[in-house]
C-alpha positions as CSV (number, residue, x, y, z in Angstrom):
1,R,100.1,90.0,184.7
2,A,103.9,90.4,184.3
3,L,105.8,88.2,181.8
4,P,108.1,85.7,183.6
5,S,111.3,86.8,181.8
6,A,112.8,89.4,179.5
7,R,113.4,86.7,176.9
8,K,109.7,85.9,176.8
9,A,108.9,89.6,176.5
10,A,111.3,90.0,173.6
11,S,109.8,87.0,171.8
12,R,106.3,88.4,172.2
13,L,107.4,91.7,170.7
14,E,108.7,89.8,167.6
15,L,105.1,88.7,167.0
16,L,104.3,92.3,165.9
17,Q,106.5,91.5,162.8
18,S,105.0,88.1,162.1
19,P,103.3,87.9,158.7
20,A,99.7,86.8,158.4
21,R,97.6,86.2,155.3
22,L,94.5,88.4,155.9
23,E,92.0,86.4,153.9
24,H,91.8,83.7,156.5
25,A,93.9,84.7,159.5
26,V,92.5,87.8,161.1
27,R,89.5,87.7,163.4
28,Q,88.2,90.2,165.8
29,L,86.9,89.0,169.1
30,T,86.1,90.8,172.4
31,S,87.6,90.3,175.8
32,D,84.4,88.4,176.7
33,H,85.6,85.6,174.5
34,F,88.7,85.0,176.7
35,E,89.7,84.0,180.2
36,L,93.2,83.6,181.7
37,I,94.1,80.2,183.2
38,D,97.1,79.0,185.1
39,E,99.9,77.5,183.0
40,P,98.8,73.9,182.3
41,Q,101.4,71.3,183.0
42,P,102.3,69.4,179.8
43,S,100.1,66.3,179.6
44,S,98.5,64.1,177.1
45,E,95.6,66.6,177.3
46,S,97.3,69.9,176.9
47,G,101.1,69.9,176.2
48,G,101.1,73.4,177.8
49,C,98.7,75.0,175.3
50,G,95.5,77.0,175.7
51,F,92.0,75.8,174.9
52,V,89.1,76.9,172.6
53,P,85.5,75.7,172.7
54,E,84.9,73.1,170.0
55,G,82.1,75.0,168.3
56,L,84.0,78.3,168.3
57,L,87.1,76.6,166.8
58,A,85.0,75.4,163.8
59,E,83.3,78.8,163.5
60,L,86.6,80.7,163.5
61,L,88.0,78.3,160.8
62,G,85.1,79.0,158.5
63,G,82.7,76.2,159.4
64,G,83.5,73.9,156.5
65,R,84.3,70.2,156.5
66,A,88.0,70.8,157.4
67,A,86.9,73.2,160.2
68,Q,84.6,70.6,161.7
69,R,87.5,68.1,161.8
70,A,90.0,70.5,163.3
71,T,91.3,69.7,166.8
72,A,93.7,72.7,167.3
73,V,94.8,76.0,165.7
74,Q,98.1,78.0,166.0
75,V,97.3,81.6,167.0
76,R,98.8,85.0,167.6
77,L,96.6,87.1,169.8
78,F,96.9,90.8,170.4
79,A,94.4,91.9,173.1
80,P,94.8,95.3,174.7
81,A,93.0,94.2,177.8
82,L,94.9,90.9,178.1
83,G,98.3,91.1,176.4
84,V,100.0,89.3,173.6
85,F,99.8,85.5,173.3
86,K,101.1,82.9,170.8
87,G,100.8,79.2,170.6
88,I,98.3,76.4,170.1
89,L,94.7,76.4,171.2
90,A,93.3,72.9,171.4
91,A,89.6,72.2,171.1
92,R,87.9,71.3,174.4
93,R,84.4,70.3,175.3
94,G,82.6,71.8,178.2
95,I,84.1,75.3,178.1
96,S,82.5,78.5,176.9
97,R,85.5,80.9,176.5
98,I,88.9,80.7,175.0
99,Q,91.3,79.8,177.8
100,L,94.7,81.4,177.7
101,P,97.8,80.4,179.8
102,P,100.3,83.1,180.7
C-alpha cells in the first residue's frame, strides 16, 4: 500500500530515530497478529486510531493491575510485511487481531 503523501513518508522515516526504553517497549509479534483496515473516520469510538484486542493489550503491557485497566497504547510498529505505523491503538472487544489503518 502506498503512502498518501511524501510528508507522511518522511514522518514515518523519522520513527527510525525515535528512542525507546527497551525494558518495556519492544515486543516481537508476527504478521498473523495484524490486519490492515480502512482509515476509520474520527468518532467517539476511534478518533482515527487503530485497535487492539483487549486481552492482547493487557498481555503486551505486562498483565499487571495497570495493564488490566489500560484502554489504549501509543505504538511505533516496524513490520517488514506491512510497513511502518505509528499512533494509538485503542482496546476493542470482539476482534482477534491488531487492526491497523493506513
